[in-house]
C-alpha positions as CSV (number, residue, x, y, z in Angstrom):
1,M,-5.5,20.1,-13.6
2,D,-2.5,19.5,-16.0
3,A,-2.3,16.7,-18.3
4,S,-0.2,14.5,-16.2
5,K,-2.6,14.9,-13.1
6,S,-5.5,14.1,-15.4
7,D,-4.0,11.1,-16.6
8,T,-3.1,9.7,-13.3
9,A,-6.7,10.3,-12.0
10,N,-8.0,8.6,-14.9
11,L,-5.6,5.6,-14.5
12,L,-6.5,5.3,-10.9
13,N,-10.2,5.6,-11.4
14,Y,-9.8,2.7,-13.9
15,L,-8.0,0.8,-11.3
16,Y,-10.7,1.4,-8.6
17,N,-13.3,0.2,-11.2
18,N,-11.9,-2.9,-12.8
19,L,-8.9,-4.3,-11.2
20,S,-9.8,-5.6,-7.7
21,D,-9.2,-9.2,-9.0
22,H,-6.1,-8.4,-11.0
23,W,-3.0,-10.7,-10.0
24,W,-1.1,-8.0,-8.5
25,T,-3.7,-6.5,-6.2
26,V,-4.9,-10.0,-5.3
27,G,-1.3,-11.3,-4.4
28,M,-0.2,-8.2,-2.7
29,R,-3.3,-8.0,-0.5
30,A,-2.3,-11.8,0.4
31,T,1.2,-10.7,1.2
32,T,-0.1,-7.9,3.4
33,H,-2.4,-10.2,5.3
34,T,0.7,-12.6,5.9
35,I,3.0,-9.9,7.2
36,L,0.2,-8.8,9.5
37,R,-0.5,-12.3,10.9
38,N,0.1,-12.4,14.7
39,N,0.9,-8.8,14.9
40,T,-2.5,-7.3,15.1
41,N,-4.4,-5.9,18.3
42,T,-8.1,-6.0,17.1
43,K,-9.2,-4.4,20.3
44,G,-9.3,-0.8,19.0
45,L,-9.4,1.4,16.0
46,I,-7.7,0.2,12.8
47,L,-6.8,2.8,10.3
48,E,-5.8,2.5,6.5
49,V,-4.2,5.7,5.0
50,G,-4.6,5.7,1.2
51,C,-7.3,3.2,1.3
52,G,-8.1,3.6,-2.3
53,N,-11.3,1.7,-3.3
54,G,-11.7,0.0,0.0
55,T,-11.0,-3.5,-1.2
56,Y,-8.2,-4.2,1.4
57,L,-10.2,-2.3,4.1
58,S,-13.3,-4.6,3.6
59,E,-11.1,-7.6,3.9
60,L,-9.7,-6.0,7.3
61,S,-13.5,-5.7,8.4
62,E,-14.0,-9.2,7.6
63,K,-10.9,-10.5,9.3
64,Y,-10.7,-8.3,12.3
65,I,-14.3,-7.5,12.8
66,S,-13.8,-6.2,16.4
67,G,-11.4,-3.6,15.3
68,A,-13.6,-1.0,13.7
69,P,-11.5,-0.1,10.7
70,I,-11.4,3.4,9.1
71,G,-10.3,4.4,5.8
72,I,-8.7,7.7,4.9
73,D,-8.0,9.0,1.1
74,I,-7.6,12.3,-0.4
75,N,-9.2,11.0,-3.6
76,S,-13.0,11.6,-3.5
77,H,-13.4,9.1,-6.5
78,A,-11.7,6.4,-4.6
79,L,-14.0,6.9,-1.5
80,E,-17.2,6.9,-3.9
81,H,-16.0,3.3,-5.0
82,A,-15.5,2.4,-1.4
83,K,-19.0,3.5,-0.4
84,N,-20.1,0.7,-2.5
85,I,-18.7,-1.8,-0.2
86,T,-21.4,-2.3,2.5
87,N,-19.2,-3.7,5.3
88,I,-17.1,-0.5,5.6
89,Q,-19.8,2.1,5.0
90,G,-19.8,5.0,7.6
91,S,-16.0,4.3,8.3
92,L,-14.5,6.4,5.3
93,L,-13.1,9.9,5.8
94,Q,-11.6,12.1,2.8
95,G,-8.4,13.6,4.2
96,N,-4.6,14.2,4.0
97,F,-2.6,12.1,6.2
98,H,-0.3,15.1,7.0
99,H,-3.1,16.2,9.1
100,L,-5.1,13.0,10.4
101,P,-8.6,14.1,11.8
102,L,-8.1,11.4,14.7
103,A,-7.1,12.1,18.4
104,K,-3.8,11.5,19.9
105,N,-3.2,7.7,20.9
106,S,-6.4,6.5,19.4
107,V,-5.4,3.9,16.8
108,V,-4.0,0.4,17.5
109,L,-2.9,-0.4,13.9
110,S,-2.2,1.9,10.9
111,I,-1.7,0.7,7.5
112,G,-0.2,2.5,4.4
113,L,0.0,0.7,1.2
114,D,1.9,2.5,-1.7
115,A,0.7,5.7,0.3
116,F,3.7,7.1,1.6
117,D,5.7,7.2,-1.6
118,Q,3.2,9.3,-3.4
119,S,4.2,12.4,-5.1
120,Q,2.5,14.9,-2.7
121,V,3.6,13.2,0.5
122,N,6.2,14.6,3.0
123,L,7.3,11.4,4.6
124,Q,8.4,12.9,7.9
125,I,5.4,14.9,8.5
126,A,3.1,11.7,7.4
127,L,5.0,9.4,9.9
128,A,4.9,12.1,12.7
129,E,1.0,12.0,12.2
130,I,0.7,8.3,12.3
131,F,2.9,8.1,15.3
132,R,0.9,10.8,16.9
133,T,-2.3,8.9,16.5
134,L,-1.1,5.3,17.4
135,I,-1.3,4.1,20.9
136,K,1.8,3.1,22.8
137,D,3.0,-0.3,21.5
138,G,0.7,0.4,18.4
139,I,1.8,-1.0,15.2
140,L,2.5,0.7,11.6
141,L,2.5,-1.6,8.6
142,I,3.9,0.3,5.5
143,R,4.7,-0.7,1.9
144,V,6.7,1.5,-0.4
145,S,8.0,1.2,-3.8
146,A,11.7,0.0,-3.7
147,H,14.7,0.9,-5.9
148,P,15.2,4.4,-6.8
149,W,16.7,3.4,-10.2
150,L,13.4,2.0,-11.4
151,L,11.6,5.2,-11.0
152,G,9.9,6.1,-14.3
153,Q,6.7,6.6,-16.5
154,H,5.0,3.7,-14.7
155,D,5.5,5.4,-11.4
156,Q,4.6,8.9,-12.6
157,S,1.3,7.2,-14.1
158,F,0.4,6.1,-10.6
159,G,1.4,9.3,-8.9
160,T,4.3,7.7,-7.4
161,G,6.9,10.4,-6.5
162,R,9.6,8.3,-5.0
163,R,11.2,4.8,-4.8
164,Y,13.0,4.0,-1.4
165,T,16.4,2.2,-0.6
166,K,16.3,0.1,2.6
167,S,18.1,2.6,4.4
168,E,16.0,5.6,3.4
169,I,12.8,4.3,4.6
170,C,14.3,2.7,7.7
171,S,16.0,5.9,8.7
172,G,12.8,7.9,8.2
173,L,10.9,5.3,10.3
174,R,13.5,5.7,13.2
175,K,13.7,9.4,13.0
176,A,9.8,9.6,13.5
177,G,10.3,7.5,16.7
178,F,9.3,4.0,15.5
179,Q,11.2,0.7,16.4
180,I,11.4,-1.7,13.3
181,E,10.3,-5.2,14.0
182,R,10.2,-6.6,10.4
183,F,11.8,-5.5,7.1
184,T,11.3,-7.5,3.8
185,Y,10.9,-7.1,0.1
186,A,8.0,-8.4,-1.7
187,N,7.0,-9.2,-5.4
188,C,10.4,-10.8,-5.6
189,I,9.6,-13.4,-8.2
190,M,8.3,-10.7,-10.7
191,L,11.0,-8.4,-10.4
192,L,12.9,-9.3,-13.5
193,P,9.9,-9.3,-15.7
194,A,9.1,-5.8,-14.2
195,V,12.4,-4.4,-15.1
196,I,11.9,-5.7,-18.5
197,T,8.5,-4.1,-18.7
198,R,9.6,-0.6,-17.3
199,L,12.5,-0.6,-20.1
200,A,9.9,-1.4,-22.7
201,I,7.7,1.5,-21.4
202,K,10.7,3.9,-21.3
203,L,11.6,3.0,-25.0
204,N,7.7,3.5,-25.8
205,L,7.3,-0.1,-26.9
206,V,4.5,-0.7,-24.5
207,A,2.0,1.6,-22.9
208,V,1.6,1.6,-19.1
209,E,-2.3,0.5,-19.6
210,N,-1.1,-2.4,-21.5
211,Q,-0.1,-4.1,-18.3
212,F,-3.6,-4.6,-17.2
213,D,-4.6,-6.5,-20.3
214,T,-3.7,-9.8,-18.9
215,P,-5.2,-12.8,-20.4
216,R,-7.4,-14.9,-17.9
217,I,-5.2,-17.9,-17.8
218,L,-1.9,-15.7,-17.2
219,N,-3.8,-13.7,-14.5
220,V,-4.6,-16.9,-12.7
221,L,-1.0,-18.1,-13.1
222,L,0.5,-15.0,-11.8
223,T,-1.9,-14.6,-9.0
224,K,-0.7,-18.3,-8.0
225,I,3.0,-17.0,-8.1
226,L,2.3,-14.1,-5.8
227,L,0.3,-16.3,-3.4
228,L,3.1,-18.7,-3.4
229,E,5.4,-15.8,-2.4
230,A,2.8,-14.7,0.3
231,S,3.1,-18.3,2.0
232,L,7.0,-18.0,1.9
233,L,6.8,-14.8,3.9
234,K,5.5,-16.7,6.6
235,L,8.9,-18.4,7.0
236,I,11.5,-15.9,5.8
237,N,12.3,-12.4,4.5
238,L,12.8,-11.7,0.9
239,P,16.3,-10.2,-0.2
240,A,14.9,-8.4,-3.3
241,G,11.6,-7.1,-5.0
242,L,9.7,-4.5,-6.3
243,S,8.3,-3.4,-3.0
244,I,9.3,-2.9,0.6
245,Y,7.2,-4.1,3.7
246,I,8.1,-2.8,7.2
247,L,6.4,-3.5,10.5
248,A,7.2,-0.9,13.1
249,R,6.2,-0.3,16.6
250,K,5.5,2.8,18.6
251,P,7.5,2.1,22.0
252,K,5.8,1.8,25.2
């Protein structure tokens, strides 16, 4: 393993161990639940690709108990962490979502959070696999990193290979056969501070890891900001942000 891949693996392992209650992860999980509300068929298989340490998958297990969630991740360390979450044991698979180990028309809901923009992912192959495994009228919820001009060391550290424009990601979904039902940006309130932080990282004024040394009071404040944004998303779509969320459907 080369140095950059080793650094990425070490950073991801740190995240799996320590940051389930970090303001960004808490806020973005809340945002994901908001966007999924009223769009979830729980009578069938729910799949999360790139499930990481299983925190969001665990919440799916609690929220949609009849849906039998399954998590897939290529990272064995991530799955080891996920196995410690008792209510999703037995629902974890190691695999590459270019080749999902699931039958055609077997999934009612697929979720990919910061998975389709990873460096080793071929977007069209991955979307074709999701399309194959979804039932007709099944839902895909996707979150990818926004704004290619922001691509930098922060993304490299997390294994992000690409940041998307609205037209690029929507075009990819339509090419795969999906109908887009909702498009919104997220993490809008923190966009400017993030741009400043990314610039500081590029100038070697701040290390990527320093972003996680958040004082408790600040962590609480930033969590509340993202929870407020999640509430706003019940009413409107946001015009800008660090991330893109799309709800798409496989046609009947």
